[in-house]
DRENPAFI-296328 format. One record per residue: residue in one letter; y, z, x of N, C-alpha, C in turn. Coordinates in nm, 2 decimals. Each point is the difference from the previous one (the first is absolute). Example, Ala and Ser with C-alpha at 12.3 -4.5 7.8 and 13.67 -1.06 7.14 Angstrom:
% residues 2
REC r   n_py   n_pz   n_px  ca_py  ca_pz  ca_px   c_py   c_pz   c_px
REC a  -0.57   0.78   1.32   0.12   0.00  -0.09   0.12   0.00   0.09
REC s   0.11  -0.07  -0.04   0.11   0.00   0.09   0.11   0.08  -0.08
***
This chain:
% residues 68
REC r   n_py   n_pz   n_px  ca_py  ca_pz  ca_px   c_py   c_pz   c_px
REC m  15.89  10.42   9.32   0.05  -0.06  -0.07  -0.13  -0.09  -0.09
REC d  -0.04   0.04  -0.10  -0.15  -0.06  -0.02   0.05  -0.12  -0.10
REC n   0.10  -0.01  -0.10   0.04  -0.12  -0.07   0.10  -0.10   0.10
REC w  -0.12  -0.07   0.06   0.06  -0.16   0.08   0.13  -0.05  -0.11
REC l  -0.04  -0.03  -0.08   0.10  -0.07  -0.14   0.13   0.05   0.04
REC f  -0.03   0.11  -0.05   0.18   0.07   0.00   0.09  -0.02   0.13
REC v  -0.11   0.02   0.14   0.12   0.01   0.12   0.01  -0.15   0.03
REC f  -0.09  -0.10  -0.06   0.07  -0.16   0.01   0.10   0.00  -0.08
REC i   0.01   0.06  -0.09   0.13  -0.06  -0.12   0.11   0.09   0.04
REC i  -0.03   0.14   0.05   0.14   0.07   0.06   0.04  -0.05   0.09
REC t  -0.07  -0.07   0.12   0.05  -0.09   0.11   0.05  -0.10  -0.04
REC f  -0.04  -0.06  -0.09   0.06  -0.15  -0.04   0.12  -0.01  -0.06
REC i   0.02   0.10  -0.10   0.17   0.04  -0.05   0.08   0.07   0.11
REC g  -0.07   0.07   0.07   0.10   0.06   0.13   0.04  -0.09   0.09
REC s  -0.09  -0.06   0.03   0.04  -0.14   0.09   0.09  -0.09  -0.05
REC f   0.02  -0.01  -0.15   0.09  -0.13  -0.06   0.15   0.13  -0.01
REC v  -0.02   0.10  -0.02   0.10   0.09  -0.01   0.09  -0.01   0.13
REC l  -0.07   0.02   0.12   0.05   0.00   0.12   0.07  -0.11   0.04
REC v  -0.07  -0.10  -0.02   0.04  -0.14   0.05   0.09  -0.06  -0.08
REC y   0.03   0.02  -0.08   0.09  -0.07  -0.10   0.13   0.10  -0.03
REC g  -0.02   0.13   0.03   0.11   0.10   0.03   0.05  -0.01   0.12
REC i  -0.06   0.03   0.07   0.04  -0.04   0.13   0.05  -0.15   0.07
REC g  -0.08  -0.05  -0.07   0.01  -0.16   0.06   0.11  -0.06  -0.06
REC s   0.09   0.03  -0.12   0.08  -0.02  -0.07   0.10   0.03   0.07
REC i   0.02   0.11   0.05   0.13   0.08   0.04  -0.02  -0.10   0.13
REC i  -0.09   0.02   0.11   0.02  -0.09   0.13   0.04  -0.12   0.01
REC g  -0.11  -0.08  -0.10   0.01  -0.12   0.03   0.05  -0.09  -0.09
REC g   0.06   0.07  -0.15   0.05  -0.09  -0.12  -0.15  -0.09  -0.07
REC e   0.01  -0.09  -0.04  -0.07  -0.04  -0.10  -0.09  -0.09   0.07
REC n  -0.01  -0.05   0.10  -0.05  -0.14   0.06  -0.12   0.07   0.06
REC i  -0.11   0.01  -0.10  -0.17   0.05   0.02  -0.08  -0.13  -0.02
REC e  -0.07   0.01   0.08  -0.11  -0.09  -0.04  -0.13   0.06  -0.03
REC f   0.03  -0.03  -0.19  -0.12   0.09  -0.07  -0.13  -0.02   0.02
REC i  -0.03  -0.08   0.04  -0.16  -0.04  -0.01  -0.03   0.08   0.13
REC y   0.05   0.02   0.14  -0.04   0.02   0.09   0.00   0.16   0.02
REC l   0.09   0.05  -0.10   0.04   0.16  -0.01  -0.14   0.01  -0.07
REC f   0.00  -0.02  -0.15  -0.12   0.01  -0.05  -0.12   0.02   0.03
REC l  -0.03  -0.08   0.13  -0.14  -0.01   0.07   0.00   0.10   0.06
REC f   0.09   0.07   0.07   0.01   0.09   0.09   0.00   0.10  -0.06
REC i   0.05   0.03  -0.13  -0.02   0.10  -0.06  -0.12   0.03  -0.04
REC v  -0.06  -0.09  -0.06  -0.15   0.01  -0.03  -0.12   0.05   0.09
REC q   0.04  -0.07   0.15  -0.07   0.01   0.10   0.01   0.17   0.07
REC f   0.11   0.02  -0.03   0.05   0.14   0.06  -0.06   0.11  -0.10
REC s  -0.01  -0.01  -0.12  -0.08   0.07  -0.11  -0.14  -0.01   0.06
REC f  -0.05  -0.11  -0.01  -0.14  -0.01  -0.01  -0.04   0.08   0.15
REC t   0.07   0.02   0.06  -0.02   0.06   0.16  -0.01   0.14   0.00
REC t   0.15   0.04  -0.09   0.00   0.14  -0.02  -0.08   0.04  -0.10
REC t  -0.08  -0.03  -0.09  -0.09   0.01  -0.09  -0.15   0.01   0.06
REC i  -0.01  -0.09   0.13  -0.16   0.03   0.04   0.02   0.10   0.12
REC l   0.13   0.02   0.07   0.02   0.12   0.07   0.00   0.14  -0.06
REC f   0.02   0.00  -0.12  -0.04   0.12  -0.10  -0.11   0.01  -0.01
REC q  -0.07  -0.11  -0.05  -0.14   0.01  -0.01  -0.10   0.07   0.12
REC i   0.04  -0.07   0.09  -0.09   0.06   0.14   0.04   0.14   0.04
REC l   0.15   0.05  -0.05   0.01   0.13   0.02  -0.09   0.12  -0.08
REC h   0.00  -0.06  -0.13  -0.08   0.06  -0.10  -0.15   0.03   0.06
REC r  -0.02  -0.11   0.00  -0.17   0.01   0.07   0.00   0.08   0.10
REC l   0.06   0.01   0.13   0.03   0.04   0.10   0.01   0.17  -0.05
REC k   0.07   0.04  -0.10   0.01   0.15  -0.04  -0.14   0.02  -0.04
REC q  -0.02  -0.11  -0.08  -0.16   0.05  -0.10  -0.09   0.05   0.12
REC v  -0.03  -0.10   0.10  -0.10   0.03   0.09   0.02   0.12   0.08
REC e   0.13   0.04   0.02   0.05   0.11   0.10  -0.05   0.14  -0.08
REC k   0.02  -0.01  -0.15  -0.02   0.11  -0.10  -0.14   0.02   0.00
REC k  -0.09  -0.11   0.00  -0.10   0.01  -0.02  -0.08   0.06   0.12
REC d   0.04  -0.03   0.15  -0.04   0.07   0.13   0.00   0.12   0.01
REC y   0.15   0.04  -0.06   0.06   0.15   0.00  -0.12   0.06  -0.08
REC h  -0.02  -0.04  -0.12  -0.10   0.07  -0.11  -0.14   0.05   0.06
REC k  -0.04  -0.11   0.11  -0.13   0.01   0.05  -0.01   0.11   0.10
REC e   0.12   0.02   0.05   0.00   0.10   0.13   0.00   0.14  -0.04
***
């Protein structure tokens, strides 16, 4: 995936939907918002970095394959 911003936004939105959708069913409305927000941002950055690394590895692999 070449567009890191798209991956970050989709992961960010997906994390909110997952946490608030499932969190409200399981735990009610007693959520520490700032800690949750910081966790979601950290998770989104981590996912984006992992997608960037995967994309770079695929590019290197493709270059090596074409050299042979």
